[in-house]
C-alpha positions, 0 to 999 in steps of 0.5 A: 780889828781881826775877823772873828772865828765862827766858834768865837761868835758862837761862844760870845753870843752863848755867853750873852744869852746865858747871862741874860737868862740867868739874871732874868730868872734870878730877877723874877724869882718868887714873882708872886711874893710881892704885889704886882702893881705897887709901883704907880709908875709901872701901873701908869704904863701898863694902863696905857698899854691896855688902853692901846690894845683894847681901845686903840688909844695911843699913849700920850703921857707917861708916869707922874714925875718928881717935879709934879709933871708928866713924863713921856710914855715910851715905857708904855709901848714896851709893856704892850708885848707882855700885856698881849702874851700873858693873862696874868698882869703880874708878868706884863713887863717881862717880855719887854724887859728881858728883850731890852736886857738882852739888847743891853748886854749885847751892845755892852759886849760889843762896845767893850770888845771893840775898845778894850778886848774880848776878856773885858767884854766877857767880864762886863756882861755879868757886871752889868747883868747881875746887878739889881741896879740894872736888871731886866726891869721896865721901871722907868728911870732911864733904861741903860739899853739906849745909852749902851747902844748909843755909845756902841754906834758912836764908836762905830761912827768915829772908827768907820766915819760912816754918817749913818752910825751917828744917825743910829746913835741919835735915834737911840738917844731920842728913843731913850729920852722918850722912855725917860728924860733923865738920859739927856746927858747922853746928848751932851756926850754926843755933841762933845764927841762930834766936836772932838773927832769931827766925823761926817754927818749925813743931813739926809740920814739925820733928817730921816731920824728927826722925822721918825722921832718927831712922829714918835714924840708927836702924841706927847708933844701934842699933849704938852702943847695943850699944857704950854710945855710945862712938863718938858720945861720942868724936866729941863729946869728941874722946876716943881710945878706945884710949888713953882720953885726950882728943884734944889737940894740946898735944904737936904743935909749931907751925910758925909760918907766915905768910899763904898759906904751907903747913905741909903737904906732901901729907898730912903736917904739915911738922914730921913731914917732913925738909923743915921749917925748924927755925928756924920752930918754936914748941915746946910747952914748959912754963910759962905764957908758953910755953903761951900762945905755942904756943897763939897760934901754933896759932891763927895757923897755922889762921887761913888754913886752906884758903888754904895755898899747897900746895893751890892752883895757885900752889905755893910762892909764898905771896903769891897765896894770902895775897892770896886769904885777904885777899879772903876776910876782906874779903868776910866783913867786907862781909857782916857789916858790911852786916848790922850797918849795918842795925841801928836802934841804929847807924843814926846812926853808920852815916849819919855813916860813910857820909858820910865820904870814902874817904880817911879809911878808907884812912888809918885802915887805914894808921895801924893797920898802922903801929902793928902794925908798931911794936909787933910788933918783935922788938927789944921782946921782948929788953927783957922776956926778957933771957938767955932765947934760947928764949923770945925765939926763940918770941916773935919768931916769934909777933910775925912772925905778929902783924904779918903776920896783924894787918895783913891783918885790919886792912886787910881791915876798913878796905876792907870798912867803906866798901864795906859802908856804900855798898852796898844789900844785903839785911840779913837775908840777909847777916846769915844768911850772915855768921853761918853763915860766922863760927860754922862757921869760928870753931868749926873755928878754935878746936877743930880739931887743928893737924895735921889741915888736912882738918877745914876742907875742907867749909868751903871753899864758904862761904869761896868765897862770901866771896871772891866777895863781895869780887870783886863789890865790886871789879866794882861799884866799877869803871867801865866795868862792862860787861866787868868781870864777865866778866873777873872770872869769867874770871880765877877760871877761869884761876886754878883751872881747871888745878889740879894738872894734873901733867905725868905725868897729862897724858902718860898721857892723851895716850898712853893715853886719858882713863882713863890707864894701868892701875896694875895693881891690878885685874889683880893682883886678877883674877890672884890670884882666878883662882889661888885658884879653881884651888885651891878646897879650900885656903887660899891665903895671900897676902902684900903687900910695899911697895917703893920708898916710904913707906906705912902697913904696916898698910894695905898689903894692905887693897886686895887683901883688899877686892878678893878678898872683894867684887869677885872673891869668893874666900873661900879667899884669906887676905891679910896682910903678908909671912909665911913661909907665903905661897903668893904675894907681891904686890910694890907699887912706890911709887917714882918709876919704877913701870914699871922693877922688874928684880928684883921677887922678892928672896926664895929660893924665889919666882919671878916669876909676873905683872908689871904697872905698879905690881905684881908677883906672886911665886909659891912654887916 
């Protein structure tokens, strides 16, 4: 790799910093609009950070998991800078989140630059930076910073054969799992890369890293030892601790989507809402044929995770994200085939294919697509399933997925092969990146639950590198080239910069400034803390009621309980759901019109004592 000029270094870092600043400003715009403690996961880690600062209590467990256990407390340490720097608890995650976001984009830039090229690196940064799947957030679902850093050091390890680079990659992987255990596929990718390329490993360096990781993990391991390591076991085996059963998606019906179509509405799996189309369902039935049909549907459903149109600017139209998913497949295949083409055993075949004209590859892609169309016709199913309308319907939906996804995969491969054969790329570096993406993506695809799309979020930065590889191939093949790199990067920004810029948020910023309007949550906390302080010798009972929308009733009062305990330190305040002994009742309005609530106190014996935008407080007469 040629040495960079000083002006190139300045431009590259300026670009990384600019995208970090812009994406962070967009992400936290109108931050006063929503309640700061609505996520129980973030509340747990913020409470740990506060306990560490005030009382010196080292965090020993993290948030509750979907398997009814406790995760590691890595995110708690990332909250400490924000708790120290900001008096407003709503900003506690910002410093740690922005620093990790900067590190993610820096690792991603250098990873793409060293394996694909500078144009791809410039495109990968906004692809990963402006998408809300990643964002500068500490929401504990596996922060991609650790995976991007691990991949970068693995490339350095294989290229320079320095054993210390492996230790650095292992350290980041271990820290990433301490933040969230779902990054475990990264360890498998490391193992595969070690077996394939066999670079040297320093036992002394690795032992130092293992000791450091053991000391970091020690409080959580000590906590787990007292519980028989049931939480770690539940994460590895995906076993629910409450039911004692292995986590399975066998009872979750499959919504047969096509490339780019979303099967989620906000955070809800579409079949769980009233808006789903019953004609698109493949049900988890009994019998071998029904089980195989359902399993194939789930695999197709998860194949384009993170590219579902609901998460992108495009919204309902599926074709733009379908094309973007095709670009991801093409980019990954380019990386994979660049690596395969460098193998000595296939050098003869590589030379013959490299000499073949482009039209033969395109013809092969067209013929393969035509064959897929012919063999995936629903009419063929009727010949094998006469009189079984349910099985026919499921198979027809499955064949629609086979046709759509199969053509997309085949055509992507037909485009990737001539591109990979004709470009000069670093063989080992592209191989490391292709294996990392393939192993992590493959394990997520096979093992993640159908209805939990957020399992894939941390994987997006690696996917964005593959998309950038496809974009780089287009730029390299076009003439003239002078303006195309800038145009390609500009196109990426136009697609992803204004993500989810809701008109209500924009109006709030215009009327109330960057922070937006107050939601009323912090003011409600302060009012109730003051009321509890006036009655120090009594237990002040506070009930929380949600009106005008849906919400988890078991989490309705968690934000207030957290605020009175850790923000305002009111030990005599008891918070729960609505009860007959309530001294105060807090009404939270979840409907569309949160500013208009004419009768917030519909109970006898209570009167309005305070009112904000989303909240009202009713006091017992």
